[in-house]
C-alpha positions in Angstrom: -29.6 -6.9 -69.5 -30.9 -4.3 -71.9 -34.4 -5.7 -71.7 -34.3 -5.6 -67.9 -33.0 -2.0 -67.9 -35.9 -0.9 -70.2 -38.5 -2.7 -68.1 -37.0 -1.1 -64.9 -37.2 2.4 -66.4 -40.7 1.8 -67.7 -41.8 0.7 -64.2 -40.1 3.6 -62.6 -41.8 6.1 -64.9 -45.2 4.5 -64.3 -44.9 5.4 -60.6 -45.3 9.1 -61.5 -48.7 10.6 -61.0 -48.4 12.3 -64.4 -47.7 9.0 -66.1 -50.7 7.3 -64.4 -52.9 10.2 -65.4 -51.7 9.9 -69.0 -52.6 6.2 -69.1 -56.1 6.9 -67.7 -56.6 9.8 -70.2 -55.5 7.6 -73.1 -57.9 4.8 -72.1 -60.8 7.2 -71.6 -60.0 8.9 -74.9 -59.7 5.6 -76.7 -63.0 4.3 -75.4 -64.8 7.6 -76.2 -63.2 7.6 -79.7 -64.6 4.1 -80.4 -68.0 4.8 -79.0 -68.3 8.0 -81.0 -67.2 6.5 -84.4 -68.5 3.0 -83.9 -66.8 -0.4 -83.3 -65.0 -0.9 -86.6 -61.6 -2.3 -87.4 -60.3 1.0 -88.8 -61.6 2.9 -85.7 -60.1 0.4 -83.3 -56.7 0.3 -85.0 -56.4 4.1 -85.6 -57.4 4.8 -82.0 -54.9 2.3 -80.7 -52.1 3.8 -82.9 -52.9 7.3 -81.5 -52.7 6.0 -77.9 -49.4 4.2 -78.5 -47.8 7.2 -80.1 -49.0 9.4 -77.2 -47.5 7.1 -74.6 -44.3 6.6 -76.6 -43.9 10.3 -76.9 -44.3 10.7 -73.1 -41.7 8.1 -72.3 -39.2 9.6 -74.9 -39.7 12.9 -73.1 -38.9 11.3 -69.7 -35.8 9.7 -71.1 -34.6 13.0 -72.6 -35.1 14.7 -69.2 -33.0 12.0 -67.6 -30.2 12.2 -70.1 -30.2 16.1 -70.1 -31.3 17.2 -66.7 -29.5 20.5 -66.8 -31.7 21.9 -69.6 -34.5 22.5 -67.1 -34.5 25.8 -65.1 -36.3 23.9 -62.3 -33.5 21.3 -62.0 -33.0 21.1 -58.2 -29.9 19.0 -58.7 -28.1 22.2 -59.6 -26.9 23.7 -56.3 -27.5 27.3 -57.3 -31.1 26.6 -58.3 -31.8 24.7 -55.1 -30.2 27.4 -53.0 -32.4 30.0 -54.7 -35.5 28.2 -53.5 -34.1 28.1 -50.0 -33.0 31.7 -49.8 -36.4 32.9 -50.9 -37.6 31.9 -47.4 -35.0 34.1 -45.6 -37.3 37.1 -45.1 -40.0 34.9 -43.5 -37.7 33.6 -40.8 -38.0 35.4 -37.4 -34.9 37.2 -36.2 -34.7 35.1 -33.1 -34.5 31.9 -35.1 -31.7 32.9 -37.4 -29.2 30.5 -35.8 -31.4 27.5 -36.2 -32.3 28.7 -39.8 -28.6 28.7 -40.8 -28.3 25.1 -39.5 -31.4 24.1 -41.5 -30.0 25.8 -44.6 -26.7 23.9 -44.2 -28.5 20.6 -43.8 -30.8 21.2 -46.8 -27.7 22.0 -49.0 -26.0 18.8 -47.7 -29.0 16.8 -48.8 -28.9 18.4 -52.2 -25.2 17.6 -52.6 -25.8 14.0 -51.7 -28.6 13.8 -54.2 -26.4 15.3 -56.9 -23.7 12.7 -56.1 -26.2 9.9 -56.5 -27.5 11.4 -59.8 -23.9 11.5 -61.1 -23.3 7.9 -60.1 -26.7 6.7 -61.6 -28.6 9.1 -63.9 -31.6 6.8 -64.1 -32.5 7.8 -60.5 -32.8 11.5 -61.4 -36.6 11.7 -61.5 -36.8 10.1 -58.0 -34.1 12.4 -56.7 -35.8 15.5 -58.0 -39.0 14.4 -56.4 -37.1 13.8 -53.1 -35.6 17.4 -53.3 -39.1 18.8 -53.9 -40.3 17.2 -50.7 -37.2 18.6 -48.9 -38.2 22.1 -50.0 -41.7 21.5 -48.8 -40.4 20.3 -45.5 -38.2 23.4 -45.2 -41.2 25.7 -46.0 -43.2 23.9 -43.4 -40.4 24.3 -40.9 -40.3 28.1 -41.6 -44.0 28.3 -40.9 -43.4 26.5 -37.6 -40.7 29.0 -36.7 -43.1 31.8 -37.3 -45.8 30.2 -35.2 -43.5 29.5 -32.3 -42.8 33.3 -32.2 -46.5 34.3 -32.4 -48.4 32.0 -30.1 -48.6 32.8 -26.4 -50.5 30.0 -24.8 -48.6 27.0 -23.5 -50.8 24.5 -25.3 -50.2 26.0 -28.8 -46.6 26.7 -28.1 -46.2 23.0 -27.4 -48.0 22.1 -30.6 -45.9 24.4 -32.7 -42.7 23.0 -31.1 -43.9 19.5 -32.0 -44.4 20.5 -35.6 -41.0 22.2 -35.7 -39.2 19.2 -34.3 -41.1 16.8 -36.7 -39.8 18.8 -39.7 -36.3 18.9 -38.2 -36.4 15.1 -37.7 -37.6 14.4 -41.3 -34.8 16.5 -42.7 -32.2 14.6 -40.6 -33.7 11.3 -41.6 -33.7 12.3 -45.3 -30.0 13.3 -45.0 -29.1 10.1 -43.3 -31.0 7.8 -45.7 -29.6 9.6 -48.8 -26.1 9.2 -47.5 -26.7 5.5 -46.9 -28.1 5.1 -50.4 -25.1 7.0 -51.9 -22.7 4.7 -50.1 -24.5 1.5 -51.1 -24.6 2.6 -54.7 -20.9 3.1 -54.6 -20.6 -0.5 -53.5 -22.8 -1.6 -56.3 -20.4 0.1 -58.7 -17.6 -2.0 -57.2 -19.6 -5.2 -58.0 -20.4 -5.8 -54.4 -24.1 -6.4 -54.8 -25.3 -5.5 -51.4 -28.3 -3.8 -53.0 -29.7 -3.7 -56.5 -30.3 -0.4 -58.5 -34.0 -1.2 -58.6 -33.9 -1.6 -54.8 -32.3 1.9 -54.4 -35.1 3.4 -56.6 -37.7 1.7 -54.4 -36.1 3.2 -51.3 -36.1 6.6 -52.8 -39.8 6.4 -53.4 -40.3 5.2 -49.9 -38.3 8.3 -48.7 -40.5 10.6 -50.8 -43.7 9.0 -49.3 -42.4 9.4 -45.8 -41.5 13.0 -46.4 -45.0 13.7 -47.9 -46.6 12.1 -44.8 -44.4 14.4 -42.7 -45.5 17.5 -44.7 -49.2 16.5 -44.3 -48.7 15.8 -40.6 -49.9 12.2 -40.8 
C-alpha cells in the first residue's frame, strides 16, 4: 500500500510542467557535464549523484507543500486569499453588469469551498486543486473582459461574438462547479469503503478538468 501511494504521488508530481522541465534540465545538464569532463567513472557517478539529489530535493519540496499548504501566501484554498483575487476585478466590471458579476462571484466562491472540502478529505490532491482554482481565476478574468466588450461594441456581429465568449466562460464555471461537487461526493463514498472510484481516478479527473478549463480560456 505504501509503495503504491509513493508511486501515485510520484506520477502525480510528474504531470506538472515544472517537474517535466526539471527532468529535462537535469538530463541536459548531466550530458553536458559528461561531455565537458570526459566519459570517466568518477564523472558519470558524480553527475548522476547531483541529478538524483536535485530531483529528490524537488519532490521533497512538493511533499512539504502538500503537507503544509497554508504556509504559502498564494494558497487559493484559503477563502480570503481566493476572494482577494476575485475582488481585485471589481473595478473592471461595468456598472450595468453588477448583478451578473455578483452571481459569478458567488459561484467562484462556491467552487473554492468545494475544492477546500476535497483538500481536507484528501490532501494529496492539493496540487491538482490549486491548479484547478488558478484556471477558475483565469476564467473569471476572461469573463470580466467579455463583460467589458459587450458594453463597448456596437455592431451586431461583434456583440454576438462577445456574448458567445461570455456564455462560454459562464458555462465552464458551471461545469467546473458541478464536476468538483461530484468528485467531492465520490471521494466521500471512497472514505466509506464504497469503492465507486479510486483516488488515482479522482486525480486524473481533476487534471482533465484543468485541461478543459485551459481550453476554454484559450478559446479552443
